[in-house]
GUMIKE-81292 format. One record per residue (C-alpha): residue in one letter; x negated, y, z. Coordinates in steps of 0.5 Angstrom, whole numbers, always signed. Layout:
! GUMIKE-81292
<node rest="a" px="X" py="Y" pz="Z"/>
...
***
This chain:
! GUMIKE-81292
<node rest="m" px="-78" py="+167" pz="-88"/>
<node rest="n" px="-71" py="+167" pz="-87"/>
<node rest="k" px="-69" py="+161" pz="-90"/>
<node rest="l" px="-75" py="+157" pz="-86"/>
<node rest="r" px="-72" py="+160" pz="-80"/>
<node rest="l" px="-65" py="+157" pz="-83"/>
<node rest="l" px="-68" py="+150" pz="-84"/>
<node rest="l" px="-71" py="+150" pz="-77"/>
<node rest="t" px="-65" py="+152" pz="-73"/>
<node rest="l" px="-60" py="+147" pz="-77"/>
<node rest="l" px="-65" py="+141" pz="-76"/>
<node rest="l" px="-65" py="+143" pz="-68"/>
<node rest="v" px="-58" py="+143" pz="-68"/>
<node rest="c" px="-57" py="+136" pz="-72"/>
<node rest="l" px="-62" py="+133" pz="-66"/>
<node rest="l" px="-58" py="+135" pz="-61"/>
<node rest="l" px="-52" py="+132" pz="-63"/>
<node rest="a" px="-55" py="+126" pz="-65"/>
<node rest="g" px="-58" py="+125" pz="-57"/>
<node rest="c" px="-50" py="+127" pz="-55"/>
<node rest="a" px="-48" py="+121" pz="-59"/>
<node rest="d" px="-53" py="+116" pz="-56"/>
<node rest="s" px="-51" py="+118" pz="-49"/>
<node rest="a" px="-44" py="+118" pz="-50"/>
<node rest="s" px="-45" py="+111" pz="-54"/>
<node rest="s" px="-49" py="+109" pz="-48"/>
<node rest="t" px="-44" py="+111" pz="-43"/>
<node rest="v" px="-38" py="+107" pz="-46"/>
<node rest="e" px="-42" py="+100" pz="-45"/>
<node rest="n" px="-44" py="+101" pz="-39"/>
<node rest="s" px="-37" py="+102" pz="-37"/>
<node rest="g" px="-35" py="+96" pz="-40"/>
<node rest="t" px="-40" py="+92" pz="-37"/>
<node rest="l" px="-38" py="+94" pz="-30"/>
<node rest="e" px="-30" py="+93" pz="-31"/>
<node rest="i" px="-32" py="+86" pz="-34"/>
<node rest="s" px="-36" py="+84" pz="-28"/>
<node rest="s" px="-31" py="+87" pz="-23"/>
<node rest="q" px="-26" py="+82" pz="-26"/>
<node rest="t" px="-30" py="+76" pz="-25"/>
<node rest="a" px="-32" py="+78" pz="-18"/>
<node rest="t" px="-24" py="+79" pz="-16"/>
<node rest="p" px="-20" py="+74" pz="-20"/>
<node rest="t" px="-12" py="+74" pz="-20"/>
<node rest="p" px="-9" py="+69" pz="-15"/>
<node rest="t" px="-5" py="+64" pz="-19"/>
<node rest="v" px="+2" py="+60" pz="-17"/>
<node rest="d" px="+2" py="+53" pz="-18"/>
<node rest="s" px="+9" py="+50" pz="-18"/>
<node rest="g" px="+12" py="+54" pz="-13"/>
<node rest="i" px="+6" py="+53" pz="-8"/>
<node rest="s" px="+3" py="+60" pz="-6"/>
<node rest="s" px="-5" py="+60" pz="-6"/>
<node rest="r" px="-10" py="+65" pz="-4"/>
<node rest="p" px="-17" py="+67" pz="-6"/>
<node rest="v" px="-22" py="+63" pz="-1"/>
<node rest="t" px="-25" py="+67" pz="+3"/>
<node rest="e" px="-31" py="+67" pz="+9"/>
<node rest="e" px="-25" py="+68" pz="+14"/>
<node rest="a" px="-21" py="+62" pz="+11"/>
<node rest="t" px="-27" py="+57" pz="+11"/>
<node rest="i" px="-28" py="+58" pz="+18"/>
<node rest="e" px="-21" py="+57" pz="+20"/>
<node rest="p" px="-20" py="+51" pz="+25"/>
<node rest="e" px="-15" py="+46" pz="+23"/>
<node rest="s" px="-12" py="+45" pz="+29"/>
<node rest="t" px="-11" py="+49" pz="+36"/>
<node rest="p" px="-14" py="+47" pz="+42"/>
<node rest="a" px="-8" py="+45" pz="+45"/>
<node rest="e" px="-7" py="+40" pz="+39"/>
<node rest="n" px="-14" py="+37" pz="+40"/>
<node rest="e" px="-13" py="+36" pz="+47"/>
<node rest="a" px="-6" py="+33" pz="+46"/>
<node rest="q" px="-10" py="+28" pz="+41"/>
<node rest="t" px="-15" py="+26" pz="+47"/>
<node rest="e" px="-9" py="+25" pz="+52"/>
<node rest="t" px="-6" py="+20" pz="+47"/>
<node rest="t" px="-13" py="+15" pz="+46"/>
<node rest="v" px="-11" py="+8" pz="+44"/>
<node rest="g" px="-12" py="+4" pz="+51"/>
<node rest="k" px="-12" py="+10" pz="+56"/>
<node rest="f" px="-8" py="+9" pz="+62"/>
<node rest="d" px="-3" py="+14" pz="+64"/>
<node rest="l" px="-2" py="+13" pz="+71"/>
<node rest="e" px="+3" py="+18" pz="+72"/>
<node rest="g" px="+7" py="+16" pz="+66"/>
<node rest="g" px="+6" py="+8" pz="+67"/>
<node rest="t" px="+4" py="+7" pz="+60"/>
<node rest="v" px="-1" py="+5" pz="+55"/>
<node rest="l" px="-1" py="+7" pz="+48"/>
<node rest="l" px="-3" py="+0" pz="+44"/>
<node rest="n" px="-7" py="+0" pz="+38"/>
<node rest="n" px="-1" py="+0" pz="+34"/>
<node rest="g" px="+2" py="+7" pz="+36"/>
<node rest="i" px="+7" py="+4" pz="+41"/>
<node rest="e" px="+7" py="+6" pz="+48"/>
<node rest="m" px="+8" py="+0" pz="+53"/>
<node rest="p" px="+9" py="+0" pz="+61"/>
<node rest="i" px="+3" py="-2" pz="+65"/>
<node rest="l" px="+7" py="-5" pz="+71"/>
<node rest="g" px="+12" py="-11" pz="+70"/>
<node rest="i" px="+16" py="-17" pz="+72"/>
<node rest="g" px="+14" py="-24" pz="+71"/>
<node rest="c" px="+18" py="-30" pz="+70"/>
<node rest="f" px="+14" py="-35" pz="+70"/>
<node rest="r" px="+17" py="-41" pz="+75"/>
<node rest="l" px="+23" py="-38" pz="+75"/>
<node rest="s" px="+29" py="-41" pz="+74"/>
<node rest="p" px="+34" py="-38" pz="+69"/>
<node rest="e" px="+39" py="-36" pz="+75"/>
<node rest="e" px="+33" py="-34" pz="+78"/>
<node rest="a" px="+30" py="-30" pz="+72"/>
<node rest="e" px="+37" py="-26" pz="+71"/>
<node rest="n" px="+37" py="-24" pz="+78"/>
<node rest="s" px="+29" py="-21" pz="+78"/>
<node rest="v" px="+30" py="-18" pz="+72"/>
<node rest="y" px="+37" py="-14" pz="+74"/>
<node rest="w" px="+33" py="-12" pz="+80"/>
<node rest="a" px="+27" py="-10" pz="+77"/>
<node rest="l" px="+30" py="-6" pz="+72"/>
<node rest="r" px="+35" py="-3" pz="+77"/>
<node rest="d" px="+28" py="-1" pz="+81"/>
<node rest="g" px="+25" py="+2" pz="+75"/>
<node rest="y" px="+21" py="-3" pz="+72"/>
<node rest="r" px="+22" py="-3" pz="+64"/>
<node rest="l" px="+17" py="-9" pz="+62"/>
<node rest="i" px="+19" py="-16" pz="+62"/>
<node rest="d" px="+15" py="-22" pz="+61"/>
<node rest="t" px="+17" py="-29" pz="+60"/>
<node rest="a" px="+16" py="-35" pz="+55"/>
<node rest="r" px="+19" py="-40" pz="+51"/>
<node rest="i" px="+16" py="-45" pz="+56"/>
<node rest="y" px="+19" py="-42" pz="+62"/>
<node rest="g" px="+26" py="-44" pz="+60"/>
<node rest="n" px="+29" py="-38" pz="+63"/>
<node rest="e" px="+29" py="-33" pz="+56"/>
<node rest="d" px="+37" py="-34" pz="+57"/>
<node rest="g" px="+37" py="-32" pz="+64"/>
<node rest="v" px="+32" py="-26" pz="+62"/>
<node rest="g" px="+37" py="-24" pz="+57"/>
<node rest="r" px="+43" py="-24" pz="+62"/>
<node rest="g" px="+39" py="-20" pz="+67"/>
<node rest="i" px="+38" py="-15" pz="+61"/>
<node rest="q" px="+45" py="-15" pz="+59"/>
<node rest="r" px="+47" py="-13" pz="+66"/>
<node rest="a" px="+43" py="-8" pz="+67"/>
<node rest="i" px="+45" py="-4" pz="+61"/>
<node rest="d" px="+52" py="-5" pz="+62"/>
<node rest="e" px="+51" py="-2" pz="+69"/>
<node rest="g" px="+48" py="+4" pz="+66"/>
<node rest="f" px="+41" py="+3" pz="+69"/>
<node rest="v" px="+38" py="+3" pz="+62"/>
<node rest="t" px="+38" py="+3" pz="+55"/>
<node rest="r" px="+35" py="-3" pz="+50"/>
<node rest="e" px="+31" py="+2" pz="+48"/>
<node rest="e" px="+27" py="+4" pz="+55"/>
<node rest="i" px="+26" py="-3" pz="+56"/>
<node rest="f" px="+20" py="-7" pz="+53"/>
<node rest="v" px="+21" py="-15" pz="+53"/>
<node rest="t" px="+15" py="-20" pz="+52"/>
<node rest="t" px="+15" py="-27" pz="+50"/>
<node rest="k" px="+11" py="-33" pz="+48"/>
<node rest="m" px="+11" py="-38" pz="+43"/>
<node rest="w" px="+9" py="-44" pz="+45"/>
<node rest="t" px="+4" py="-49" pz="+42"/>
<node rest="s" px="+8" py="-54" pz="+40"/>
<node rest="d" px="+12" py="-49" pz="+36"/>
<node rest="y" px="+6" py="-46" pz="+32"/>
<node rest="d" px="+7" py="-51" pz="+26"/>
<node rest="d" px="+14" py="-48" pz="+25"/>
<node rest="g" px="+13" py="-40" pz="+27"/>
<node rest="p" px="+19" py="-37" pz="+24"/>
<node rest="v" px="+24" py="-42" pz="+27"/>
<node rest="a" px="+21" py="-41" pz="+34"/>
<node rest="i" px="+22" py="-33" pz="+33"/>
<node rest="d" px="+29" py="-34" pz="+31"/>
<node rest="a" px="+30" py="-38" pz="+37"/>
<node rest="s" px="+27" py="-33" pz="+42"/>
<node rest="l" px="+31" py="-28" pz="+39"/>
<node rest="q" px="+38" py="-32" pz="+40"/>
<node rest="r" px="+36" py="-34" pz="+47"/>
<node rest="l" px="+34" py="-27" pz="+49"/>
<node rest="g" px="+41" py="-24" pz="+46"/>
<node rest="l" px="+36" py="-19" pz="+43"/>
<node rest="d" px="+36" py="-16" pz="+36"/>
<node rest="y" px="+28" py="-15" pz="+36"/>
<node rest="i" px="+23" py="-17" pz="+41"/>
<node rest="d" px="+18" py="-11" pz="+43"/>
<node rest="l" px="+12" py="-17" pz="+44"/>
<node rest="m" px="+11" py="-24" pz="+42"/>
<node rest="i" px="+4" py="-27" pz="+44"/>
<node rest="l" px="+1" py="-34" pz="+42"/>
<node rest="h" px="+1" py="-37" pz="+49"/>
<node rest="h" px="-6" py="-41" pz="+48"/>
<node rest="s" px="-11" py="-42" pz="+44"/>
<node rest="q" px="-10" py="-48" pz="+39"/>
<node rest="p" px="-15" py="-48" pz="+33"/>
<node rest="s" px="-12" py="-53" pz="+29"/>
<node rest="n" px="-5" py="-49" pz="+27"/>
<node rest="d" px="-6" py="-42" pz="+31"/>
<node rest="v" px="-7" py="-37" pz="+25"/>
<node rest="a" px="-1" py="-40" pz="+22"/>
<node rest="a" px="+3" py="-39" pz="+28"/>
<node rest="y" px="+0" py="-32" pz="+28"/>
<node rest="q" px="+1" py="-30" pz="+21"/>
<node rest="a" px="+8" py="-33" pz="+22"/>
<node rest="m" px="+9" py="-27" pz="+27"/>
<node rest="e" px="+6" py="-22" pz="+22"/>
<node rest="q" px="+11" py="-23" pz="+18"/>
<node rest="a" px="+17" py="-22" pz="+23"/>
<node rest="v" px="+13" py="-16" pz="+25"/>
<node rest="a" px="+14" py="-14" pz="+17"/>
<node rest="d" px="+22" py="-16" pz="+18"/>
<node rest="g" px="+23" py="-12" pz="+24"/>
<node rest="k" px="+24" py="-18" pz="+29"/>
<node rest="l" px="+18" py="-16" pz="+32"/>
<node rest="r" px="+15" py="-9" pz="+34"/>
<node rest="s" px="+8" py="-12" pz="+37"/>
<node rest="i" px="+3" py="-18" pz="+37"/>
<node rest="g" px="-1" py="-22" pz="+42"/>
<node rest="l" px="-5" py="-27" pz="+45"/>
<node rest="s" px="-6" py="-31" pz="+51"/>
<node rest="n" px="-11" py="-35" pz="+54"/>
<node rest="y" px="-17" py="-34" pz="+49"/>
<node rest="y" px="-23" py="-34" pz="+54"/>
<node rest="t" px="-28" py="-33" pz="+49"/>
<node rest="s" px="-31" py="-28" pz="+45"/>
<node rest="e" px="-32" py="-33" pz="+39"/>
<node rest="d" px="-25" py="-36" pz="+40"/>
<node rest="f" px="-22" py="-29" pz="+40"/>
<node rest="d" px="-26" py="-27" pz="+33"/>
<node rest="r" px="-24" py="-33" pz="+30"/>
<node rest="l" px="-17" py="-31" pz="+30"/>
<node rest="v" px="-17" py="-24" pz="+29"/>
<node rest="n" px="-22" py="-25" pz="+23"/>
<node rest="a" px="-17" py="-30" pz="+20"/>
<node rest="t" px="-11" py="-25" pz="+20"/>
<node rest="t" px="-8" py="-18" pz="+19"/>
<node rest="i" px="-5" py="-15" pz="+24"/>
<node rest="t" px="-10" py="-14" pz="+31"/>
<node rest="p" px="-7" py="-17" pz="+37"/>
<node rest="v" px="-5" py="-11" pz="+42"/>
<node rest="l" px="-7" py="-14" pz="+48"/>
<node rest="l" px="-10" py="-21" pz="+51"/>
<node rest="q" px="-6" py="-24" pz="+57"/>
<node rest="n" px="-11" py="-28" pz="+61"/>
<node rest="e" px="-11" py="-30" pz="+68"/>
<node rest="t" px="-15" py="-23" pz="+71"/>
<node rest="h" px="-15" py="-21" pz="+79"/>
<node rest="p" px="-20" py="-19" pz="+84"/>
<node rest="y" px="-24" py="-26" pz="+84"/>
<node rest="n" px="-24" py="-26" pz="+76"/>
<node rest="q" px="-24" py="-19" pz="+73"/>
<node rest="s" px="-25" py="-22" pz="+66"/>
<node rest="s" px="-30" py="-16" pz="+65"/>
<node rest="v" px="-33" py="-20" pz="+59"/>
<node rest="m" px="-27" py="-20" pz="+55"/>
<node rest="k" px="-25" py="-14" pz="+57"/>
<node rest="e" px="-31" py="-11" pz="+54"/>
<node rest="h" px="-31" py="-15" pz="+47"/>
<node rest="i" px="-23" py="-13" pz="+46"/>
<node rest="a" px="-24" py="-6" pz="+47"/>
<node rest="q" px="-28" py="-5" pz="+40"/>
<node rest="y" px="-21" py="-7" pz="+37"/>
<node rest="g" px="-17" py="-2" pz="+41"/>
<node rest="t" px="-14" py="-9" pz="+45"/>
<node rest="v" px="-12" py="-8" pz="+52"/>
<node rest="m" px="-12" py="-13" pz="+58"/>
<node rest="e" px="-6" py="-16" pz="+61"/>
<node rest="s" px="-6" py="-20" pz="+68"/>
<node rest="w" px="-2" py="-26" pz="+69"/>
<node rest="f" px="-4" py="-28" pz="+76"/>
<node rest="p" px="-5" py="-21" pz="+78"/>
<node rest="l" px="-4" py="-23" pz="+85"/>
<node rest="g" px="-8" py="-30" pz="+85"/>
<node rest="g" px="-1" py="-34" pz="+83"/>
<node rest="r" px="+3" py="-38" pz="+88"/>
<node rest="g" px="-1" py="-41" pz="+93"/>
<node rest="n" px="-7" py="-37" pz="+92"/>
<node rest="t" px="-4" py="-30" pz="+94"/>
<node rest="q" px="-6" py="-30" pz="+101"/>
<node rest="t" px="-13" py="-32" pz="+99"/>
<node rest="l" px="-13" py="-25" pz="+96"/>
<node rest="f" px="-8" py="-22" pz="+101"/>
<node rest="n" px="-13" py="-24" pz="+107"/>
<node rest="d" px="-20" py="-22" pz="+104"/>
<node rest="e" px="-23" py="-17" pz="+108"/>
<node rest="t" px="-24" py="-12" pz="+103"/>
<node rest="i" px="-17" py="-12" pz="+100"/>
<node rest="s" px="-14" py="-12" pz="+107"/>
<node rest="s" px="-18" py="-6" pz="+110"/>
<node rest="i" px="-16" py="-2" pz="+104"/>
<node rest="a" px="-9" py="-3" pz="+105"/>
<node rest="a" px="-10" py="-1" pz="+112"/>
<node rest="a" px="-13" py="+5" pz="+110"/>
<node rest="h" px="-7" py="+7" pz="+105"/>
<node rest="g" px="-1" py="+5" pz="+110"/>
<node rest="k" px="+0" py="+0" pz="+104"/>
<node rest="t" px="+0" py="-8" pz="+103"/>
<node rest="s" px="-5" py="-12" pz="+100"/>
<node rest="a" px="-1" py="-14" pz="+95"/>
<node rest="q" px="+0" py="-6" pz="+93"/>
<node rest="v" px="-7" py="-5" pz="+93"/>
<node rest="i" px="-9" py="-11" pz="+89"/>
<node rest="l" px="-3" py="-8" pz="+84"/>
<node rest="r" px="-6" py="-1" pz="+84"/>
<node rest="w" px="-13" py="-3" pz="+83"/>
<node rest="h" px="-10" py="-7" pz="+77"/>
<node rest="l" px="-8" py="-1" pz="+74"/>
<node rest="q" px="-14" py="+4" pz="+75"/>
<node rest="a" px="-18" py="-2" pz="+73"/>
<node rest="g" px="-14" py="-1" pz="+66"/>
<node rest="n" px="-11" py="-8" pz="+67"/>
<node rest="i" px="-3" py="-9" pz="+65"/>
<node rest="a" px="+0" py="-13" pz="+71"/>
<node rest="i" px="+6" py="-17" pz="+71"/>
<node rest="p" px="+7" py="-20" pz="+78"/>
<node rest="g" px="+13" py="-25" pz="+79"/>
<node rest="s" px="+18" py="-26" pz="+84"/>
<node rest="s" px="+25" py="-28" pz="+86"/>
<node rest="n" px="+25" py="-24" pz="+93"/>
<node rest="e" px="+28" py="-17" pz="+92"/>
<node rest="a" px="+24" py="-14" pz="+97"/>
<node rest="h" px="+18" py="-16" pz="+94"/>
<node rest="i" px="+20" py="-14" pz="+87"/>
<node rest="q" px="+21" py="-7" pz="+90"/>
<node rest="e" px="+15" py="-7" pz="+94"/>
<node rest="n" px="+11" py="-9" pz="+88"/>
<node rest="f" px="+13" py="-3" pz="+84"/>
<node rest="e" px="+12" py="+3" pz="+90"/>
<node rest="i" px="+4" py="+4" pz="+87"/>
<node rest="f" px="+5" py="+10" pz="+84"/>
<node rest="d" px="+4" py="+15" pz="+90"/>
<node rest="f" px="-2" py="+13" pz="+92"/>
<node rest="e" px="-9" py="+13" pz="+89"/>
<node rest="l" px="-15" py="+8" pz="+90"/>
<node rest="s" px="-22" py="+12" pz="+91"/>
<node rest="d" px="-28" py="+11" pz="+87"/>
<node rest="e" px="-31" py="+8" pz="+93"/>
<node rest="e" px="-26" py="+4" pz="+94"/>
<node rest="m" px="-25" py="+2" pz="+86"/>
<node rest="a" px="-33" py="+0" pz="+87"/>
<node rest="r" px="-32" py="-5" pz="+93"/>
<node rest="m" px="-26" py="-8" pz="+89"/>
<node rest="t" px="-31" py="-9" pz="+83"/>
<node rest="a" px="-36" py="-12" pz="+87"/>
<node rest="m" px="-31" py="-18" pz="+89"/>
<node rest="d" px="-32" py="-21" pz="+82"/>
<node rest="k" px="-34" py="-28" pz="+82"/>
<node rest="n" px="-31" py="-30" pz="+76"/>
<node rest="d" px="-27" py="-35" pz="+79"/>
<node rest="r" px="-20" py="-37" pz="+76"/>
<node rest="f" px="-15" py="-41" pz="+81"/>
<node rest="a" px="-12" py="-44" pz="+74"/>
<node rest="d" px="-15" py="-49" pz="+69"/>
<node rest="y" px="-10" py="-47" pz="+63"/>
***
């Protein structure tokens, strides 16, 4: 009997010991699994080539790429948007251009020198001339006078000239010749003066090369009056024109071409912004313009030029009259209302004064 009890006791002890061993083994396995899972869930950050990285978290994924101030700044520098306070527009190549300048059409070299000098003294920073005007040398002297007298630096001036059609077959020579006559190391903007399908693409390509060479900063077109003609050249070249300079004024507002070139970030520049010699009085005496001028205590010329800028047209009125040059620049101290702009827009007749 005693032996039987002893055997039963030993058997019970063995069973108890076996159960403890299984429990301990199970605990170790579960602990290891949890540790491995924990390591997988939170990997250790690594360092690569000295550039610190961090675990991707939910907060990091929704962090904005730029601040509201930066987004607003980007909006303020939209291509083609006119800054009426600063007097500039951002071109499609990232360069800022003044929106009001002095034109030199039909000025002698001596007149051009004085007009450019007076304009720079009065605050203008945009100058427009052309090889065919025959006054690039006078323009260059006016620029140098203003620089020498401390009114401006070269970097503050935006100089435009144009390549004439008879030079299209030898564009590189024409570009160098304009640089020499102007006395400049670079030209801010060179324009093909007229559409000429037989060889204007080659001339434009010469200007593209001059951009690469640092001789020109921007290039554009003048007197391309249909979308098909404009696209013909654009599709055959590489650099998109920064602007198109066409006859534009209240009676010929270039609305169709402006809408077309906007897709390229190309802006409109107005030659004959006041109608041109022989036609200015027609616009000055127009009842709509003269009544708006009287309401603001301004001249008709000032109202027309202000309309250009608010309508998104760069304007380059020409004059050899010192007082008129100053008057034309005094258009940043008033603003046309929406109603006045609408009245001016309603004047459009698609009526050009020139035939070239």
